[in-house]
PQR file with spaces between the fields and no chain letter, atoms N, CA, C, O and H, PARSE charges and radii, in Angstrom:
ATOM       1  N    MET     1       0.751   -1.293    0.084 -0.4000 1.5000
ATOM       2  CA   MET     1       0.014   -0.028   -0.037 -0.0000 2.0000
ATOM       3  C    MET     1       0.927    1.210   -0.025  0.5500 1.7000
ATOM       4  O    MET     1       0.729    2.174   -0.765 -0.5500 1.4000
ATOM       5  N    ARG     2       1.952    1.128    0.871 -0.4000 1.5000
ATOM       6  CA   ARG     2       2.652    2.415    1.027 -0.0000 2.0000
ATOM       7  C    ARG     2       3.537    2.565   -0.392  0.5500 1.7000
ATOM       8  O    ARG     2       3.772    3.699   -0.808 -0.5500 1.4000
ATOM       9  H    ARG     2       2.113    0.345    1.472  0.4000 1.0000
ATOM      10  N    ALA     3       3.929    1.614   -0.983 -0.4000 1.5000
ATOM      11  CA   ALA     3       4.517    1.747   -2.302 -0.0000 2.0000
ATOM      12  C    ALA     3       3.667    2.344   -3.328  0.5500 1.7000
ATOM      13  O    ALA     3       4.127    3.117   -4.169 -0.5500 1.4000
ATOM      14  H    ALA     3       3.738    0.692   -0.644  0.4000 1.0000
ATOM      15  N    ALA     4       2.299    1.969   -3.275 -0.4000 1.5000
ATOM      16  CA   ALA     4       1.464    2.459   -4.325 -0.0000 2.0000
ATOM      17  C    ALA     4       1.166    3.945   -4.076  0.5500 1.7000
ATOM      18  O    ALA     4       0.856    4.723   -4.979 -0.5500 1.4000
ATOM      19  H    ALA     4       1.925    1.341   -2.592  0.4000 1.0000
ATOM      20  N    LEU     5       1.295    4.309   -2.670 -0.4000 1.5000
ATOM      21  CA   LEU     5       1.086    5.735   -2.444 -0.0000 2.0000
ATOM      22  C    LEU     5       2.282    6.529   -2.856  0.5500 1.7000
ATOM      23  O    LEU     5       2.106    7.653   -3.327 -0.5500 1.4000
ATOM      24  H    LEU     5       1.547    3.677   -1.937  0.4000 1.0000
ATOM      25  N    LEU     6       3.505    6.030   -2.717 -0.4000 1.5000
ATOM      26  CA   LEU     6       4.777    6.709   -3.233 -0.0000 2.0000
ATOM      27  C    LEU     6       4.634    6.927   -4.664  0.5500 1.7000
ATOM      28  O    LEU     6       4.831    8.021   -5.193 -0.5500 1.4000
ATOM      29  H    LEU     6       3.648    5.117   -2.335  0.4000 1.0000
ATOM      30  N    PHE     7       4.249    5.757   -5.351 -0.4000 1.5000
ATOM      31  CA   PHE     7       4.231    5.775   -6.799 -0.0000 2.0000
ATOM      32  C    PHE     7       3.269    6.840   -7.371  0.5500 1.7000
ATOM      33  O    PHE     7       3.567    7.470   -8.386 -0.5500 1.4000
ATOM      34  H    PHE     7       4.088    4.868   -4.921  0.4000 1.0000
ATOM      35  N    VAL     8       2.110    7.033   -6.704 -0.4000 1.5000
ATOM      36  CA   VAL     8       1.206    8.047   -7.028 -0.0000 2.0000
ATOM      37  C    VAL     8       1.710    9.358   -6.763  0.5500 1.7000
ATOM      38  O    VAL     8       1.547   10.248   -7.598 -0.5500 1.4000
ATOM      39  H    VAL     8       1.868    6.521   -5.879  0.4000 1.0000
ATOM      40  N    ALA     9       2.298    9.563   -5.699 -0.4000 1.5000
ATOM      41  CA   ALA     9       2.912   10.935   -5.323 -0.0000 2.0000
ATOM      42  C    ALA     9       4.060   11.272   -6.371  0.5500 1.7000
ATOM      43  O    ALA     9       4.236   12.420   -6.778 -0.5500 1.4000
ATOM      44  H    ALA     9       2.431    8.840   -5.021  0.4000 1.0000
ATOM      45  N    ALA    10       4.749   10.296   -6.737 -0.4000 1.5000
ATOM      46  CA   ALA    10       5.856   10.529   -7.638 -0.0000 2.0000
ATOM      47  C    ALA    10       5.278   10.727   -9.011  0.5500 1.7000
ATOM      48  O    ALA    10       5.886   11.445   -9.804 -0.5500 1.4000
ATOM      49  H    ALA    10       4.606    9.364   -6.406  0.4000 1.0000
ATOM      50  N    ALA    11       4.124   10.133   -9.360 -0.4000 1.5000
ATOM      51  CA   ALA    11       3.557   10.476  -10.725 -0.0000 2.0000
ATOM      52  C    ALA    11       3.033   11.794  -10.752  0.5500 1.7000
ATOM      53  O    ALA    11       3.123   12.459  -11.784 -0.5500 1.4000
ATOM      54  H    ALA    11       3.630    9.550   -8.715  0.4000 1.0000
ATOM      55  N    LEU    12       2.433   12.297   -9.607 -0.4000 1.5000
ATOM      56  CA   LEU    12       1.883   13.426   -9.628 -0.0000 2.0000
ATOM      57  C    LEU    12       2.631   14.720   -9.465  0.5500 1.7000
ATOM      58  O    LEU    12       2.178   15.853   -9.625 -0.5500 1.4000
ATOM      59  H    LEU    12       2.360   11.757   -8.769  0.4000 1.0000
ATOM      60  N    GLY    13       3.945   14.341   -9.094 -0.4000 1.5000
ATOM      61  CA   GLY    13       5.034   15.305   -8.806 -0.0000 2.0000
ATOM      62  C    GLY    13       4.869   15.988   -7.403  0.5500 1.7000
ATOM      63  O    GLY    13       5.305   17.120   -7.194 -0.5500 1.4000
ATOM      64  H    GLY    13       4.313   13.420   -8.964  0.4000 1.0000
ATOM      65  N    LEU    14       4.249   15.279   -6.500 -0.4000 1.5000
ATOM      66  CA   LEU    14       3.957   15.725   -5.227 -0.0000 2.0000
ATOM      67  C    LEU    14       5.284   15.639   -4.387  0.5500 1.7000
ATOM      68  O    LEU    14       6.003   14.667   -4.622 -0.5500 1.4000
ATOM      69  H    LEU    14       3.895   14.359   -6.670  0.4000 1.0000
ATOM      70  N    PRO    15       5.670   16.494   -3.487 -0.5600 1.5000
ATOM      71  CA   PRO    15       6.810   16.348   -2.761  0.2800 2.0000
ATOM      72  C    PRO    15       6.609   15.233   -1.770  0.5500 1.7000
ATOM      73  O    PRO    15       5.557   15.092   -1.147 -0.5500 1.4000
ATOM      74  N    CYS    16       7.738   14.384   -1.638 -0.4000 1.5000
ATOM      75  CA   CYS    16       7.642   13.384   -0.578 -0.0000 2.0000
ATOM      76  C    CYS    16       8.994   13.336   -0.015  0.5500 1.7000
ATOM      77  O    CYS    16       9.988   13.768   -0.599 -0.5500 1.4000
ATOM      78  H    CYS    16       8.593   14.498   -2.145  0.4000 1.0000
ATOM      79  N    ALA    17       8.989   12.781    1.167 -0.4000 1.5000
ATOM      80  CA   ALA    17      10.137   12.636    2.083 -0.0000 2.0000
ATOM      81  C    ALA    17      11.148   11.807    1.399  0.5500 1.7000
ATOM      82  O    ALA    17      10.799   10.733    0.910 -0.5500 1.4000
ATOM      83  H    ALA    17       8.182   12.430    1.642  0.4000 1.0000
ATOM      84  N    ARG    18      12.445   12.236    1.318 -0.4000 1.5000
ATOM      85  CA   ARG    18      13.414   11.251    0.794 -0.0000 2.0000
ATOM      86  C    ARG    18      14.556   11.177    1.791  0.5500 1.7000
ATOM      87  O    ARG    18      14.902   12.180    2.414 -0.5500 1.4000
ATOM      88  H    ARG    18      12.728   13.108    1.716  0.4000 1.0000
ATOM      89  N    THR    19      15.097   10.090    1.934 -0.4000 1.5000
ATOM      90  CA   THR    19      16.236    9.892    2.757 -0.0000 2.0000
ATOM      91  C    THR    19      17.491   10.405    1.902  0.5500 1.7000
ATOM      92  O    THR    19      17.429   10.374    0.673 -0.5500 1.4000
ATOM      93  H    THR    19      14.815    9.275    1.427  0.4000 1.0000
ATOM      94  N    PRO    20      18.494   10.822    2.486 -0.5600 1.5000
ATOM      95  CA   PRO    20      19.568   11.272    1.748  0.2800 2.0000
ATOM      96  C    PRO    20      20.547   10.003    1.295  0.5500 1.7000
ATOM      97  O    PRO    20      20.755    9.068    2.069 -0.5500 1.4000
ATOM      98  N    ALA    21      20.990   10.050    0.275 -0.4000 1.5000
ATOM      99  CA   ALA    21      21.869    8.928   -0.269 -0.0000 2.0000
ATOM     100  C    ALA    21      23.058    8.594    0.620  0.5500 1.7000
ATOM     101  O    ALA    21      23.674    9.514    1.159 -0.5500 1.4000
ATOM     102  H    ALA    21      20.821   10.809   -0.354  0.4000 1.0000
ATOM     103  N    VAL    22      23.380    7.432    0.786 -0.4000 1.5000
ATOM     104  CA   VAL    22      24.395    6.815    1.677 -0.0000 2.0000
ATOM     105  C    VAL    22      25.736    7.008    0.927  0.5500 1.7000
ATOM     106  O    VAL    22      25.790    6.570   -0.222 -0.5500 1.4000
ATOM     107  H    VAL    22      22.879    6.685    0.348  0.4000 1.0000
ATOM     108  N    GLU    23      26.706    7.551    1.398 -0.4000 1.5000
ATOM     109  CA   GLU    23      28.085    7.603    0.841 -0.0000 2.0000
ATOM     110  C    GLU    23      29.136    6.982    1.647  0.5500 1.7000
ATOM     111  O    GLU    23      29.069    6.882    2.872 -0.5500 1.4000
ATOM     112  H    GLU    23      26.662    7.907    2.331  0.4000 1.0000
ATOM     113  N    GLY    24      30.038    6.598    0.979 -0.4000 1.5000
ATOM     114  CA   GLY    24      31.275    6.015    1.642 -0.0000 2.0000
ATOM     115  C    GLY    24      31.255    4.708    2.388  0.5500 1.7000
ATOM     116  O    GLY    24      32.083    4.319    3.211 -0.5500 1.4000
ATOM     117  H    GLY    24      30.092    6.679   -0.017  0.4000 1.0000
ATOM     118  N    VAL    25      30.177    4.099    1.965 -0.4000 1.5000
ATOM     119  CA   VAL    25      30.068    2.587    2.655 -0.0000 2.0000
ATOM     120  C    VAL    25      30.904    1.557    1.902  0.5500 1.7000
ATOM     121  O    VAL    25      30.900    1.384    0.683 -0.5500 1.4000
ATOM     122  H    VAL    25      29.505    4.415    1.296  0.4000 1.0000
ATOM     123  N    VAL    26      31.604    0.918    2.788 -0.4000 1.5000
ATOM     124  CA   VAL    26      32.507   -0.275    2.134 -0.0000 2.0000
ATOM     125  C    VAL    26      31.903   -1.611    2.821  0.5500 1.7000
ATOM     126  O    VAL    26      31.757   -1.715    4.039 -0.5500 1.4000
ATOM     127  H    VAL    26      31.608    1.058    3.778  0.4000 1.0000
ATOM     128  N    LEU    27      31.605   -2.512    1.984 -0.4000 1.5000
ATOM     129  CA   LEU    27      31.144   -3.870    2.347 -0.0000 2.0000
ATOM     130  C    LEU    27      32.354   -4.956    2.249  0.5500 1.7000
ATOM     131  O    LEU    27      33.041   -5.083    1.235 -0.5500 1.4000
ATOM     132  H    LEU    27      31.723   -2.427    0.994  0.4000 1.0000
ATOM     133  N    SER    28      32.485   -5.549    3.168 -0.4000 1.5000
ATOM     134  CA   SER    28      33.514   -6.670    3.039 -0.0000 2.0000
ATOM     135  C    SER    28      33.005   -7.939    3.537  0.5500 1.7000
ATOM     136  O    SER    28      32.029   -7.970    4.286 -0.5500 1.4000
ATOM     137  H    SER    28      31.926   -5.446    3.991  0.4000 1.0000
ATOM     138  N    ASN    29      33.607   -8.968    3.167 -0.4000 1.5000
ATOM     139  CA   ASN    29      33.106  -10.312    3.544 -0.0000 2.0000
ATOM     140  C    ASN    29      34.584  -11.238    3.460  0.5500 1.7000
ATOM     141  O    ASN    29      35.391  -11.220    2.531 -0.5500 1.4000
ATOM     142  H    ASN    29      34.400   -8.943    2.558  0.4000 1.0000
ATOM     143  N    ASP    30      34.650  -11.911    4.523 -0.4000 1.5000
ATOM     144  CA   ASP    30      36.024  -12.700    4.665 -0.0000 2.0000
ATOM     145  C    ASP    30      35.712  -13.976    3.695  0.5500 1.7000
ATOM     146  O    ASP    30      36.718  -14.663    3.524 -0.5500 1.4000
ATOM     147  H    ASP    30      33.995  -11.926    5.279  0.4000 1.0000
ATOM     148  N    ALA    31      34.777  -14.354    3.156 -0.4000 1.5000
ATOM     149  CA   ALA    31      34.544  -15.430    2.270 -0.0000 2.0000
ATOM     150  C    ALA    31      34.630  -15.038    0.905  0.5500 1.7000
ATOM     151  O    ALA    31      34.097  -15.768    0.069 -0.5500 1.4000
ATOM     152  H    ALA    31      33.959  -13.796    3.295  0.4000 1.0000
ATOM     153  N    TRP    32      35.238  -13.965    0.534 -0.4000 1.5000
ATOM     154  CA   TRP    32      35.200  -13.323   -0.815 -0.0000 2.0000
ATOM     155  C    TRP    32      36.792  -12.916   -0.943  0.5500 1.7000
ATOM     156  O    TRP    32      37.353  -12.265   -0.061 -0.5500 1.4000
ATOM     157  H    TRP    32      35.671  -13.372    1.213  0.4000 1.0000
ATOM     158  N    PRO    33      37.353  -13.298   -1.947 -0.5600 1.5000
ATOM     159  CA   PRO    33      38.803  -12.734   -2.131  0.2800 2.0000
ATOM     160  C    PRO    33      38.926  -11.159   -2.516  0.5500 1.7000
ATOM     161  O    PRO    33      38.248  -10.607   -3.383 -0.5500 1.4000
ATOM     162  N    ARG    34      39.855  -10.578   -1.758 -0.4000 1.5000
ATOM     163  CA   ARG    34      40.086   -9.128   -2.211 -0.0000 2.0000
ATOM     164  C    ARG    34      40.927   -9.373   -3.381  0.5500 1.7000
ATOM     165  O    ARG    34      41.727  -10.307   -3.419 -0.5500 1.4000
ATOM     166  H    ARG    34      40.406  -11.026   -1.054  0.4000 1.0000
ATOM     167  N    ALA    35      40.732   -8.444   -4.447 -0.4000 1.5000
ATOM     168  CA   ALA    35      41.305   -8.613   -5.704 -0.0000 2.0000
ATOM     169  C    ALA    35      41.965   -7.405   -6.185  0.5500 1.7000
ATOM     170  O    ALA    35      41.787   -7.057   -7.352 -0.5500 1.4000
ATOM     171  H    ALA    35      40.081   -7.686   -4.416  0.4000 1.0000
ATOM     172  N    ALA    36      42.802   -6.646   -5.300 -0.4000 1.5000
ATOM     173  CA   ALA    36      43.471   -5.464   -5.613 -0.0000 2.0000
ATOM     174  C    ALA    36      44.604   -5.706   -6.568  0.5500 1.7000
ATOM     175  O    ALA    36      44.927   -4.812   -7.350 -0.5500 1.4000
ATOM     176  H    ALA    36      42.946   -6.928   -4.352  0.4000 1.0000
ATOM     177  N    ASN    37      45.262   -6.925   -6.550 -0.4000 1.5000
ATOM     178  CA   ASN    37      46.147   -7.316   -7.484 -0.0000 2.0000
ATOM     179  C    ASN    37      46.267   -8.941   -7.538  0.5500 1.7000
ATOM     180  O    ASN    37      45.730   -9.647   -6.683 -0.5500 1.4000
ATOM     181  H    ASN    37      45.000   -7.651   -5.915  0.4000 1.0000
ATOM     182  N    LEU    38      46.882   -9.367   -8.421 -0.4000 1.5000
ATOM     183  CA   LEU    38      47.068  -10.894   -8.693 -0.0000 2.0000
ATOM     184  C    LEU    38      47.586  -11.547   -7.496  0.5500 1.7000
ATOM     185  O    LEU    38      47.011  -12.565   -7.113 -0.5500 1.4000
ATOM     186  H    LEU    38      47.318   -8.794   -9.115  0.4000 1.0000
ATOM     187  N    GLN    39      48.699  -11.056   -6.782 -0.4000 1.5000
ATOM     188  CA   GLN    39      49.246  -11.790   -5.616 -0.0000 2.0000
ATOM     189  C    GLN    39      48.252  -11.860   -4.585  0.5500 1.7000
ATOM     190  O    GLN    39      48.065  -12.933   -4.011 -0.5500 1.4000
ATOM     191  H    GLN    39      49.167  -10.228   -7.093  0.4000 1.0000
ATOM     192  N    GLN    40      47.543  -10.760   -4.263 -0.4000 1.5000
ATOM     193  CA   GLN    40      46.638  -10.784   -3.129 -0.0000 2.0000
ATOM     194  C    GLN    40      45.403  -11.549   -3.348  0.5500 1.7000
ATOM     195  O    GLN    40      44.837  -12.067   -2.385 -0.5500 1.4000
ATOM     196  H    GLN    40      47.695   -9.889   -4.729  0.4000 1.0000
ATOM     197  N    CYS    41      44.897  -11.671   -4.662 -0.4000 1.5000
ATOM     198  CA   CYS    41      43.897  -12.477   -4.996 -0.0000 2.0000
ATOM     199  C    CYS    41      44.119  -13.973   -4.785  0.5500 1.7000
ATOM     200  O    CYS    41      43.298  -14.732   -4.269 -0.5500 1.4000
ATOM     201  H    CYS    41      45.357  -11.250   -5.444  0.4000 1.0000
ATOM     202  N    THR    42      45.378  -14.322   -5.265 -0.4000 1.5000
ATOM     203  CA   THR    42      45.813  -15.635   -5.139 -0.0000 2.0000
ATOM     204  C    THR    42      45.861  -16.145   -3.749  0.5500 1.7000
ATOM     205  O    THR    42      45.396  -17.236   -3.418 -0.5500 1.4000
ATOM     206  H    THR    42      46.045  -13.706   -5.684  0.4000 1.0000
ATOM     207  N    SER    43      46.545  -15.163   -2.809 -0.4000 1.5000
ATOM     208  CA   SER    43      46.610  -15.674   -1.439 -0.0000 2.0000
ATOM     209  C    SER    43      45.328  -15.784   -0.783  0.5500 1.7000
ATOM     210  O    SER    43      45.092  -16.658    0.051 -0.5500 1.4000
ATOM     211  H    SER    43      46.922  -14.277   -3.077  0.4000 1.0000
ATOM     212  N    GLU    44      44.434  -14.840   -1.176 -0.4000 1.5000
ATOM     213  CA   GLU    44      42.967  -14.902   -0.450 -0.0000 2.0000
ATOM     214  C    GLU    44      42.343  -16.318   -1.136  0.5500 1.7000
ATOM     215  O    GLU    44      41.719  -17.021   -0.340 -0.5500 1.4000
ATOM     216  H    GLU    44      44.626  -14.129   -1.853  0.4000 1.0000
ATOM     217  N    VAL    45      42.421  -16.708   -2.229 -0.4000 1.5000
ATOM     218  CA   VAL    45      41.695  -17.917   -2.763 -0.0000 2.0000
ATOM     219  C    VAL    45      42.334  -18.987   -2.019  0.5500 1.7000
ATOM     220  O    VAL    45      41.564  -19.840   -1.577 -0.5500 1.4000
ATOM     221  H    VAL    45      42.928  -16.138   -2.876  0.4000 1.0000
ATOM     222  N    ILE    46      43.656  -19.139   -1.769 -0.4000 1.5000
ATOM     223  CA   ILE    46      44.227  -20.121   -0.942 -0.0000 2.0000
ATOM     224  C    ILE    46      43.714  -20.169    0.442  0.5500 1.7000
ATOM     225  O    ILE    46      43.395  -21.249    0.939 -0.5500 1.4000
ATOM     226  H    ILE    46      44.281  -18.447   -2.129  0.4000 1.0000
ATOM     227  N    ARG    47      43.621  -19.100    1.066 -0.4000 1.5000
ATOM     228  CA   ARG    47      43.180  -18.887    2.397 -0.0000 2.0000
ATOM     229  C    ARG    47      41.665  -19.385    2.522  0.5500 1.7000
ATOM     230  O    ARG    47      41.285  -20.182    3.380 -0.5500 1.4000
ATOM     231  H    ARG    47      43.881  -18.223    0.662  0.4000 1.0000
ATOM     232  N    ILE    48      40.954  -18.873    1.661 -0.4000 1.5000
ATOM     233  CA   ILE    48      39.446  -19.189    1.653 -0.0000 2.0000
ATOM     234  C    ILE    48      39.199  -20.690    1.421  0.5500 1.7000
ATOM     235  O    ILE    48      38.365  -21.323    2.069 -0.5500 1.4000
ATOM     236  H    ILE    48      41.263  -18.226    0.964  0.4000 1.0000
ATOM     237  N    SER    49      39.945  -21.201    0.494 -0.4000 1.5000
ATOM     238  CA   SER    49      39.871  -22.687    0.202 -0.0000 2.0000
ATOM     239  C    SER    49      40.370  -23.560    1.245  0.5500 1.7000
ATOM     240  O    SER    49      39.964  -24.714    1.383 -0.5500 1.4000
ATOM     241  H    SER    49      40.622  -20.687   -0.032  0.4000 1.0000
ATOM     242  N    GLY    50      41.377  -22.940    2.089 -0.4000 1.5000
ATOM     243  CA   GLY    50      41.809  -23.749    3.251 -0.0000 2.0000
ATOM     244  C    GLY    50      42.976  -24.614    2.757  0.5500 1.7000
ATOM     245  O    GLY    50      43.114  -25.767    3.165 -0.5500 1.4000
ATOM     246  H    GLY    50      41.707  -22.002    1.977  0.4000 1.0000
ATOM     247  N    LEU    51      43.820  -24.048    1.871 -0.4000 1.5000
ATOM     248  CA   LEU    51      44.820  -24.908    1.161 -0.0000 2.0000
ATOM     249  C    LEU    51      46.318  -24.249    1.538  0.5500 1.7000
ATOM     250  O    LEU    51      47.237  -24.257    0.720 -0.5500 1.4000
ATOM     251  H    LEU    51      43.708  -23.111    1.539  0.4000 1.0000
ATOM     252  N    GLU    52      46.424  -23.770    2.662 -0.4000 1.5000
ATOM     253  CA   GLU    52      47.793  -23.205    3.006 -0.0000 2.0000
ATOM     254  C    GLU    52      48.779  -24.428    3.304  0.5500 1.7000
ATOM     255  O    GLU    52      49.996  -24.291    3.175 -0.5500 1.4000
ATOM     256  H    GLU    52      45.677  -23.763    3.327  0.4000 1.0000
ATOM     257  N    GLN    53      48.238  -25.537    3.680 -0.4000 1.5000
ATOM     258  CA   GLN    53      49.357  -26.607    3.939 -0.0000 2.0000
ATOM     259  C    GLN    53      49.261  -27.803    2.718  0.5500 1.7000
ATOM     260  O    GLN    53      49.498  -28.987    2.956 -0.5500 1.4000
ATOM     261  H    GLN    53      47.250  -25.648    3.785  0.4000 1.0000
ATOM     262  N    VAL    54      48.954  -27.398    1.657 -0.4000 1.5000
ATOM     263  CA   VAL    54      49.140  -28.473    0.521 -0.0000 2.0000
ATOM     264  C    VAL    54      49.992  -28.080   -0.405  0.5500 1.7000
ATOM     265  O    VAL    54      50.619  -27.023   -0.356 -0.5500 1.4000
ATOM     266  H    VAL    54      48.761  -26.436    1.463  0.4000 1.0000
ATOM     267  N    SER    55      50.064  -29.013   -1.404 -0.4000 1.5000
ATOM     268  CA   SER    55      51.122  -28.635   -2.534 -0.0000 2.0000
ATOM     269  C    SER    55      50.865  -27.564   -3.356  0.5500 1.7000
ATOM     270  O    SER    55      49.735  -27.077   -3.323 -0.5500 1.4000
ATOM     271  H    SER    55      49.554  -29.872   -1.443  0.4000 1.0000
ATOM     272  N    GLU    56      51.737  -27.084   -4.120 -0.4000 1.5000
ATOM     273  CA   GLU    56      51.537  -25.909   -4.949 -0.0000 2.0000
ATOM     274  C    GLU    56      50.756  -26.188   -6.091  0.5500 1.7000
ATOM     275  O    GLU    56      50.172  -25.286   -6.692 -0.5500 1.4000
ATOM     276  H    GLU    56      52.655  -27.480   -4.148  0.4000 1.0000
ATOM     277  N    ALA    57      50.695  -27.584   -6.494 -0.4000 1.5000
ATOM     278  CA   ALA    57      49.842  -27.990   -7.591 -0.0000 2.0000
ATOM     279  C    ALA    57      48.488  -27.919   -7.091  0.5500 1.7000
ATOM     280  O    ALA    57      47.612  -27.516   -7.857 -0.5500 1.4000
ATOM     281  H    ALA    57      51.169  -28.316   -6.006  0.4000 1.0000
ATOM     282  N    ALA    58      48.197  -28.256   -5.911 -0.4000 1.5000
ATOM     283  CA   ALA    58      46.637  -28.289   -5.336 -0.0000 2.0000
ATOM     284  C    ALA    58      46.292  -26.654   -5.325  0.5500 1.7000
ATOM     285  O    ALA    58      45.226  -26.241   -5.779 -0.5500 1.4000
ATOM     286  H    ALA    58      48.908  -28.584   -5.288  0.4000 1.0000
ATOM     287  N    GLN    59      47.294  -25.779   -4.767 -0.4000 1.5000
ATOM     288  CA   GLN    59      46.981  -24.533   -4.794 -0.0000 2.0000
ATOM     289  C    GLN    59      46.735  -23.783   -6.019  0.5500 1.7000
ATOM     290  O    GLN    59      45.885  -22.894   -6.067 -0.5500 1.4000
ATOM     291  H    GLN    59      48.161  -26.115   -4.398  0.4000 1.0000
ATOM     292  N    GLY    60      47.526  -24.153   -7.101 -0.4000 1.5000
ATOM     293  CA   GLY    60      47.327  -23.711   -8.460 -0.0000 2.0000
ATOM     294  C    GLY    60      46.062  -24.036   -9.011  0.5500 1.7000
ATOM     295  O    GLY    60      45.401  -23.221   -9.654 -0.5500 1.4000
ATOM     296  H    GLY    60      48.217  -24.875   -7.062  0.4000 1.0000
ATOM     297  N    GLN    61      45.656  -25.349   -8.753 -0.4000 1.5000
ATOM     298  CA   GLN    61      44.319  -25.818   -9.302 -0.0000 2.0000
ATOM     299  C    GLN    61      43.159  -25.085   -8.673  0.5500 1.7000
ATOM     300  O    GLN    61      42.155  -24.806   -9.329 -0.5500 1.4000
ATOM     301  H    GLN    61      46.193  -26.011   -8.230  0.4000 1.0000
ATOM     302  N    ALA    62      43.308  -24.759   -7.333 -0.4000 1.5000
ATOM     303  CA   ALA    62      42.271  -24.079   -6.609 -0.0000 2.0000
ATOM     304  C    ALA    62      42.063  -22.515   -7.263  0.5500 1.7000
ATOM     305  O    ALA    62      40.964  -21.996   -7.454 -0.5500 1.4000
ATOM     306  H    ALA    62      44.123  -24.985   -6.800  0.4000 1.0000
ATOM     307  N    CYS    63      43.303  -21.928   -7.540 -0.4000 1.5000
ATOM     308  CA   CYS    63      43.322  -20.723   -8.162 -0.0000 2.0000
ATOM     309  C    CYS    63      42.762  -20.670   -9.645  0.5500 1.7000
ATOM     310  O    CYS    63      42.138  -19.685  -10.041 -0.5500 1.4000
ATOM     311  H    CYS    63      44.197  -22.349   -7.384  0.4000 1.0000
ATOM     312  N    PHE    64      42.993  -21.690  -10.387 -0.4000 1.5000
ATOM     313  CA   PHE    64      42.450  -21.758  -11.740 -0.0000 2.0000
ATOM     314  C    PHE    64      40.994  -22.092  -11.661  0.5500 1.7000
ATOM     315  O    PHE    64      40.269  -21.657  -12.555 -0.5500 1.4000
ATOM     316  H    PHE    64      43.499  -22.489  -10.066  0.4000 1.0000
ATOM     317  N    GLU    65      40.488  -22.799  -10.715 -0.4000 1.5000
ATOM     318  CA   GLU    65      38.920  -23.113  -10.546 -0.0000 2.0000
ATOM     319  C    GLU    65      38.240  -21.765  -10.396  0.5500 1.7000
ATOM     320  O    GLU    65      37.322  -21.391  -11.125 -0.5500 1.4000
ATOM     321  H    GLU    65      41.077  -23.152   -9.988  0.4000 1.0000
ATOM     322  N    TRP    66      38.822  -20.977   -9.273 -0.4000 1.5000
ATOM     323  CA   TRP    66      38.239  -19.640   -8.909 -0.0000 2.0000
ATOM     324  C    TRP    66      38.252  -18.602  -10.105  0.5500 1.7000
ATOM     325  O    TRP    66      37.306  -17.834  -10.276 -0.5500 1.4000
ATOM     326  H    TRP    66      39.568  -21.281   -8.681  0.4000 1.0000
ATOM     327  N    LEU    67      39.287  -18.614  -10.867 -0.4000 1.5000
ATOM     328  CA   LEU    67      39.341  -17.820  -12.043 -0.0000 2.0000
ATOM     329  C    LEU    67      38.366  -18.176  -13.076  0.5500 1.7000
ATOM     330  O    LEU    67      37.724  -17.321  -13.686 -0.5500 1.4000
ATOM     331  H    LEU    67      40.056  -19.238  -10.728  0.4000 1.0000
ATOM     332  N    ARG    68      38.257  -19.388  -13.268 -0.4000 1.5000
ATOM     333  CA   ARG    68      37.227  -19.843  -14.247 -0.0000 2.0000
ATOM     334  C    ARG    68      35.777  -19.626  -13.719  0.5500 1.7000
ATOM     335  O    ARG    68      34.882  -19.350  -14.518 -0.5500 1.4000
ATOM     336  H    ARG    68      38.779  -20.083  -12.772  0.4000 1.0000
ATOM     337  N    LEU    69      35.561  -19.732  -12.542 -0.4000 1.5000
ATOM     338  CA   LEU    69      34.196  -19.441  -12.173 -0.0000 2.0000
ATOM     339  C    LEU    69      33.867  -18.030  -12.205  0.5500 1.7000
ATOM     340  O    LEU    69      32.702  -17.730  -12.468 -0.5500 1.4000
ATOM     341  H    LEU    69      36.287  -19.957  -11.892  0.4000 1.0000
ATOM     342  N    PHE    70      34.764  -17.067  -11.965 -0.4000 1.5000
ATOM     343  CA   PHE    70      34.485  -15.751  -11.894 -0.0000 2.0000
ATOM     344  C    PHE    70      35.052  -14.892  -13.088  0.5500 1.7000
ATOM     345  O    PHE    70      35.360  -13.715  -12.902 -0.5500 1.4000
ATOM     346  H    PHE    70      35.710  -17.310  -11.751  0.4000 1.0000
ATOM     347  N    SER    71      35.170  -15.431  -14.177 -0.4000 1.5000
ATOM     348  CA   SER    71      35.704  -14.603  -15.266 -0.0000 2.0000
ATOM     349  C    SER    71      34.939  -15.032  -16.637  0.5500 1.7000
ATOM     350  O    SER    71      35.216  -14.475  -17.699 -0.5500 1.4000
ATOM     351  H    SER    71      34.919  -16.387  -14.328  0.4000 1.0000
């Protein structure tokens, strides 16, 4: 109902209360790799996948899978 009233008010050009836009918000998630550069992204993928103590081949495969998923 409220959405319908706001729609009608906007359609008629009536002034309605607006909240100011939010600025400067940064969202982060520990389960998502930071990708500022390739080295940071690679270390984040290894951390998130829990592959710190495995072979480089397994770490490389995990990085390849992440790159294929999100590119």
